[in-house]
C-alpha positions, 0 to 999 in steps of 0.5 A: 220734104221742106225739111230736107230742102232746108237741110241741103240749102244751109250747106249749099249757101255756106259753100257758095259764100265761103268755100267757093270764093276761097277755092277760086282765088287759090286756084287762079293764084296758083295758075298765075304762079305756074304761068310766070315760070321759075324765079331766079332762086328756083332757077339757081337751085335747079342748076345746082341740083343738075350739077350735083346729079352730073357729079353723082353720075360721074362717081357712079361710072367711076365706081362701076369701072373699078368694080368691073376691073376688080370683080367682073362678076359683081353685076351678077351677084343677085343670089342666082349664081 
């Protein structure tokens, strides 16, 4: 029985002395970064991505209008005509 406790005690001590403190430090550091919000660089990147998404949506709308005019049945081309 004492051997079993000894086998469990060593990993527990290693966990409490090494792993747990590092885990807690990293956990609370990430919580702090999340609570601070976006940096200026991240906000700029997000704005650029939003601008690109808007341009892609406009292009898709244009392509759909062209396809509707040239081939009205293009949406039905899924193999079940």
